[in-house]
C-alpha positions, 0 to 999 in steps of 0.5 A: 360695395362698402357704402350705404344707399340713402333715400336721396339716391346718392352714394355715401361711403360707410364709416367702417369702410372708409378707414381702410380706403386711401383716396377720395370716394366717388360720392365726394364728386359733384353730381355734374362731374359724375354725369359727365363721366357717364357720357364717357361710359355711353361714348360717342357710339351710344353704348347704352348697354354699358349705361345699364350695367352702370345703373346696377352698381348702386342707387346713385348711379341708377338715378344718374343713368335714368336721367332724361338728359343723357337718353335725350342726347343718345336719341339725337345722336342716333336720329339727328333731325329726324329725332322729334320728341317721344310724344310725337312717336307715341312713346312715354319717354326718351328711354322708351323711345331709344329702346323701342324705336327701330334703329341699327345697333352699333356694338356689333356686326350684322352677318349673313351666311350664303350657301348654295351649290352650282354646277362646274365648268362644262369642259370638265363634264364627262358627257358619257357618265353623268356621275362624273359631273362636277358640282361646287359648294359655295360659302361666303359672308356679308358683314355690315358694321354701323357707326353712330356718326352715320358711317358704315363698313361693308364686306362680302368675303369668304373669310370666316367671321373670326378673321374679319370681325376684328378688322371692322372695329374702326375705319382705320383697322379696316384699311386694306394693307395688302391684297391678301385681306378682304376688300372692305367698302366704306360709306354712309347710311340714312334712316328712313323718316318712318324708321322702318328701314336703313339706306346704305350708300357705298362707293367702289372703284372700277379698274380695267386690266391693261396688257402689253402691246401685241402680248395680250396675255401679259398684264401690265397692271390695272387702270382706274376706269370709273366707279360704282355706287351701291345703294342698299335698302334694308328693313329693320326687324326684331328677332325673338331674342333682340330688338332691331337685330335683323336686316332684310334686303328690300332693294339693291341698285348699282350705278356705274359711272365710266367717263360721261356714261352712267348706267344703273342696274337693279339686283334681284334680292330674292336669291342669295340675299338672306337676312343679316343677323346682329351679333354683339362684339364686346371688343367694340365697346371696350374703350371710349374714344369720345364722350356722348355729346 
């Protein structure tokens, strides 16, 4: 890299290398400035992988990346009032607690693929020959995209991940610009006190088809009829390759409000609700919009 590493842990430029470099070496900056720059590396989305990569540069960056202050800030960013101290949860330090304590990941998406076969419409079945019965192979995806500020994006769509994943980068990119794009729901989530699960709250509008008078086949448009609140509880689990990389469905309820009437229904998550697996998306952490505070 062009500088020597000293036992003090600071980065100091090599004199032989300094003659060929124009400008100020980073070792000339006060430690407080470098620590502040580190908060931009982690960013408000708690990108600890970038911090670990920074620690590989030199010994000085390694010591700054291991500072308890930045790991403590990251812990409070994720768990907030539920954070507590490492010893309260039987961890040896802030870094160990952030790595091992169950949480949702922010630098990618959780994806599940649903596939099943269903029979076709009965009106198209040839009752004289069962060989002509129609069957449909159904494939679609579910996506969860979590943010460190407690918000979440959710989509249930037949679109391939290559099409939808770029739209989940932020809330602005997820806006539905036309009817050809999949409808993405925006909501918020909370982690359970014991940290073993995450509860997602989503809201969507319910519309009613309007028809022209005496021409029930002619649609006049859609009218807002009410709204639905989706409550989804997901259990956070590990996989063989990653920690906190799997979400299992535990509970799914839909509360529908139309006027003064409110009804609640429970969805059976034992069928067509496979686990969601995490996939890292590098473009989500390519830029930092806010520092870790």
